[in-house]
C-alpha positions in Angstrom: -4.8 53.6 150.9 -4.0 54.4 147.3 -6.4 56.7 145.5 -8.5 55.0 142.8 -7.2 55.3 139.3 -9.1 57.6 137.0 -11.6 55.9 134.8 -10.6 55.4 131.2 -12.7 57.7 129.0 -15.0 55.6 126.8 -14.2 55.3 123.2 -16.1 57.6 120.9 -18.6 55.7 118.8 -17.9 55.7 115.0 -21.2 57.4 114.3 -19.8 60.7 115.7 -16.3 60.5 114.3 -15.2 62.7 111.4 -14.2 61.0 108.1 -10.5 61.6 108.9 -10.8 60.0 112.3 -12.5 57.0 110.8 -9.9 56.7 108.1 -7.0 56.9 110.6 -8.6 54.4 113.0 -9.1 51.9 110.2 -5.6 52.4 108.9 -4.0 52.0 112.3 -5.5 48.5 112.5 -3.8 47.5 109.3 -0.5 46.1 110.5 1.1 45.6 107.1 0.1 49.1 106.0 1.5 50.7 109.2 4.7 48.8 108.9 5.1 49.9 105.3 4.4 53.5 106.3 7.1 53.3 109.0 9.6 51.9 106.5 8.9 54.7 104.1 9.2 57.3 106.9 12.6 55.9 107.8 13.7 56.0 104.1 12.7 59.6 103.8 14.4 60.5 107.1 17.5 58.8 105.8 17.2 60.9 102.6 16.6 64.1 104.4 19.7 63.8 106.6 21.8 62.0 104.0 24.9 64.0 104.9 24.7 62.9 108.5 23.8 59.2 107.9 26.3 58.6 105.1 29.7 57.3 106.3 31.4 59.4 103.6 30.6 62.0 101.0 29.1 61.0 97.7 32.3 61.8 95.7 34.9 60.5 98.2 36.8 57.6 96.7 40.1 55.8 96.7 41.2 54.3 93.4 43.3 51.8 95.2 40.1 50.3 96.5 38.4 49.9 93.2 35.6 47.3 93.3 36.4 46.6 96.9 34.0 43.9 98.3 31.8 44.5 101.3 33.8 44.5 104.5 32.4 42.5 107.4 31.9 44.2 110.8 33.8 42.9 113.9 33.3 43.6 117.5 35.2 43.1 120.7 34.7 44.2 124.3 38.0 46.1 124.3 37.8 48.0 121.0 34.1 48.0 120.1 33.3 47.9 116.4 36.2 47.5 114.0 37.0 46.2 110.5 40.2 44.7 109.2 42.0 46.6 106.5 41.7 45.0 103.0 44.9 44.5 101.0 44.6 44.5 97.2 46.3 42.0 95.0 46.4 42.1 91.2 47.3 38.9 89.4 50.1 39.8 86.9 49.0 37.2 84.4 45.2 37.3 84.4 44.9 40.9 85.9 42.3 39.5 88.2 41.8 41.6 91.3 41.4 40.1 94.7 41.3 41.5 98.3 42.3 39.8 101.5 42.0 41.0 105.1 45.1 42.2 106.9 44.6 40.8 110.4 47.3 43.0 111.8 45.6 46.3 111.0 42.2 47.1 112.6 40.2 50.1 111.4 38.2 51.6 114.4 34.6 52.2 113.8 32.0 54.1 115.9 28.8 56.1 116.2 28.8 59.9 115.9 32.4 60.0 114.7 34.2 62.9 113.2 34.6 62.8 109.5 34.4 65.0 106.4 32.8 68.4 107.1 29.5 69.0 105.5 26.4 71.3 105.6 23.3 69.5 106.8 20.5 70.4 104.4 22.9 72.9 102.9 22.6 75.1 106.0 24.1 73.7 109.2 27.9 73.1 109.2 28.8 69.8 110.9 31.5 67.1 110.8 29.8 64.3 112.8 28.5 61.2 111.0 26.0 58.7 112.4 28.3 55.7 111.8 31.6 55.3 110.1 35.4 55.2 110.3 36.8 57.0 113.4 39.6 58.9 111.7 40.7 60.5 114.9 42.1 57.1 116.0 43.9 56.4 112.7 47.7 56.7 112.4 50.3 56.6 109.7 49.2 55.1 106.4 45.8 54.2 107.8 44.6 57.8 107.2 44.0 57.0 103.6 42.0 53.8 104.4 38.3 53.5 103.8 35.5 51.3 105.1 33.1 49.9 102.7 30.2 48.1 104.4 28.4 47.5 101.0 31.5 47.5 98.9 32.9 50.1 96.4 32.4 50.9 92.8 35.0 51.2 90.0 36.3 54.5 91.4 36.6 53.3 94.9 33.5 55.2 96.1 31.5 53.9 99.0 28.3 52.3 97.7 26.4 52.7 101.0 27.1 56.5 101.1 26.0 56.9 97.5 22.9 54.9 98.2 21.9 57.2 101.0 22.7 60.3 98.9 20.8 58.8 95.9 17.7 58.3 98.1 17.2 62.1 98.3 17.0 62.4 94.6 15.1 59.3 93.7 12.5 59.6 96.5 12.0 63.3 96.1 11.3 62.9 92.4 8.2 60.9 93.3 6.9 63.6 95.8 7.5 66.6 93.5 5.9 64.8 90.6 2.9 63.9 92.7 2.4 67.6 93.7 2.2 68.5 90.0 0.0 65.5 89.3 -2.3 66.5 92.1 -2.8 70.0 90.7 -3.4 68.8 87.1 -5.6 65.9 88.1 -7.9 67.8 90.5 -8.2 70.8 88.3 -8.9 69.1 85.0 -10.8 66.2 86.5 -13.0 68.6 88.5 -13.7 70.8 85.5 -14.6 67.7 83.4 -17.0 66.3 86.0 -18.5 69.6 87.1 -19.0 71.4 83.9 -19.5 68.5 81.6 -20.5 69.1 78.0 -17.7 70.1 75.6 -15.2 70.5 78.4 -15.8 66.9 79.5 -15.6 65.6 76.0 -12.3 67.5 75.3 -10.6 66.5 78.5 -11.6 62.9 78.3 -10.5 62.5 74.7 -7.1 64.1 75.7 -6.8 61.5 78.6 -7.5 58.7 76.2 -4.8 59.9 73.8 -2.2 60.2 76.6 -3.2 56.7 77.9 -2.9 55.2 74.5 0.8 56.1 74.3 3.2 53.5 75.7 4.9 55.0 78.7 8.4 53.7 78.4 9.0 54.9 74.8 7.4 58.2 75.7 9.7 58.6 78.7 12.7 57.8 76.5 11.6 60.3 73.8 11.2 63.0 76.4 14.5 62.2 78.0 16.3 62.3 74.6 15.1 65.9 74.2 17.0 67.2 77.2 20.2 68.9 76.0 23.5 67.4 77.2 24.8 70.8 78.5 21.9 71.3 80.9 22.6 71.5 84.6 21.5 68.7 87.0 18.8 70.9 88.5 17.3 71.7 85.1 17.2 68.0 84.1 15.7 67.2 87.6 12.9 69.7 87.1 12.2 68.5 83.5 12.1 64.9 84.6 9.5 65.7 87.3 7.5 67.8 84.9 7.6 65.0 82.2 6.5 62.3 84.7 3.7 64.5 85.9 2.4 65.4 82.5 2.0 61.6 81.8 0.7 60.5 85.2 -2.1 62.9 86.0 -4.7 61.0 83.9 -5.6 58.4 86.5 -6.3 60.9 89.2 -8.3 63.1 86.8 -10.7 60.2 86.1 -11.1 59.4 89.8 -11.9 63.1 90.5 -14.3 63.2 87.6 -16.2 60.2 88.8 -16.6 61.5 92.3 -17.7 64.9 91.1 -20.3 63.4 88.9 -21.7 61.5 91.9 -21.6 64.5 94.3 -22.5 67.6 92.1 -26.3 67.0 92.5 -26.2 66.5 96.3 -28.3 68.8 98.4 -25.4 70.8 99.9 -23.9 71.4 96.4 -27.2 72.6 95.0 -27.8 74.8 98.1 -24.4 76.4 97.7 -25.2 77.3 94.1 -28.6 78.7 95.0 -27.0 80.9 97.7 -24.8 82.5 94.9 -21.5 80.5 95.4 -19.3 80.6 92.3 -18.5 77.4 90.4 -14.9 77.4 91.6 -16.1 77.7 95.2 -18.6 74.9 94.9 -16.1 72.7 93.2 -13.0 73.2 95.4 -14.6 74.3 98.7 -17.6 71.9 98.9 -17.1 68.9 96.5 -13.4 68.1 96.4 -12.9 68.0 100.2 -15.6 65.3 100.4 -13.4 62.7 98.8 -9.9 63.9 99.8 -9.1 60.5 101.3 -9.6 58.9 97.9 -7.3 61.4 96.3 -4.6 60.6 98.8 -5.0 56.9 98.1 -4.7 57.5 94.3 -1.6 59.7 94.8 0.1 57.2 97.1 -0.4 54.4 94.6 1.0 56.7 91.8 4.4 57.5 93.5 6.0 54.1 92.7 5.5 54.8 89.0 7.3 58.1 89.3 10.2 56.6 91.1 10.5 53.8 88.4 10.2 56.4 85.7 13.2 58.4 87.0 15.2 55.2 87.5 14.6 53.9 84.0 15.5 57.2 82.4 18.7 57.7 84.4 19.7 54.0 84.0 19.5 54.4 80.2 21.5 57.7 80.3 18.6 59.9 79.3 17.8 61.4 82.7 20.1 62.5 85.5 23.8 62.2 84.9 27.0 62.2 87.0 28.0 63.8 89.3 24.4 63.8 90.4 23.7 60.7 92.5 20.4 58.8 92.2 19.6 55.1 92.2 19.1 55.1 88.5 22.5 56.8 88.0 24.2 54.2 90.2 22.6 51.4 88.2 24.4 52.6 85.0 27.4 50.6 86.3 25.3 47.4 86.0 24.7 47.6 82.3 27.5 45.2 81.7 26.5 41.7 82.8 30.1 40.7 83.3 30.5 43.5 85.9 27.4 42.4 87.7 28.6 38.8 87.8 31.9 39.7 89.4 30.6 42.6 91.6 27.0 41.9 92.6 27.0 44.5 95.3 26.6 47.1 92.6 22.9 46.0 92.4 22.2 47.4 95.9 20.0 50.2 94.5 17.6 47.6 93.2 16.9 46.4 96.8 16.0 49.9 97.9 13.8 50.5 94.8 11.9 47.3 95.6 11.5 48.2 99.2 10.3 51.7 98.5 7.8 50.5 95.8 6.4 47.7 98.0 6.1 50.2 100.9 4.0 52.6 98.8 1.9 49.7 97.4 1.2 48.2 100.8 0.6 51.6 102.4 -1.7 52.6 99.5 -3.7 49.4 99.8 -4.2 50.0 103.5 -5.3 53.6 102.8 -7.7 52.4 100.2 -9.3 50.0 102.6 -9.4 52.7 105.3 -10.8 55.4 103.0 -14.3 53.7 103.1 -14.7 53.3 106.9 -18.4 52.5 106.7 -17.9 49.4 104.5 -17.9 46.0 106.2 -15.1 43.5 105.9 
């Protein structure tokens, strides 16, 4: 006789759950929000290990494959994944460029293949790539061949590889900017709501001045200030700082409103009567009480940071080559004729849309879950 299965422990009632448990429980029920969070997690995983996931390095290119169209994947039981080599033909009269498949030459593809050596995260030396051209099985003139799943740009560089490398820059700009935004918003918003008086008047008038300035012209003005001889790292840090100095106002007003509602609560008054300093009351007792609302505000603010970097780089006032970001890649799309003939160059737009929608859906789900006691 089989022993009885252990009884399932009863679910804890919501009345004894912590605010974080209630928020997570409500968020886990939001299917769209969870799906958006998973998509964002995969994008950041792709960006973190871009050297491993990219089929080639960001600067590898073959000028003979300039503007090569996307190559379709093929599969057979005998050879597995492969692609046919593309042959280029330039019309001598119109100079029109065309590619056709060479059915006699198959390029072997595979997972975890050996390729260009790299340092994962700049530390671990490796030469394995998640998926790409298996160069150990190439022979003769095939060694210089390339595989372009999403096509190539004007220099014959793989668009897919540059998309993956660009994700590290474009997505990290949003996170770094949000860290600075969090520090400024919580500090200035907390001081404004807790101290009030002249401090509140000064900070709120400053917020109104910043909000009255149109963001796009202000971004362009800040981008035009960056010297042309600055390094990519210096421009990256300046862009994140510029986006943060403009985007902290929304969080500051949220923090101010919450502090105004909580500063006269019994636990805050008791802490002041026991001799706690203003800084301890503000950051130890008041701010943790609405951390979930701060997270929601920050989550909804990341898409604006990503768009800000993309716009500045697209217009040539932000990051520049050889740095790879989605905005830098879109510089090739400024010519409408180029876009009409080579639409695969717009691939960064799709990732920008996916990342922004992911943050918006996840932020909406967090906003619904941040107030777990409200009824639907």
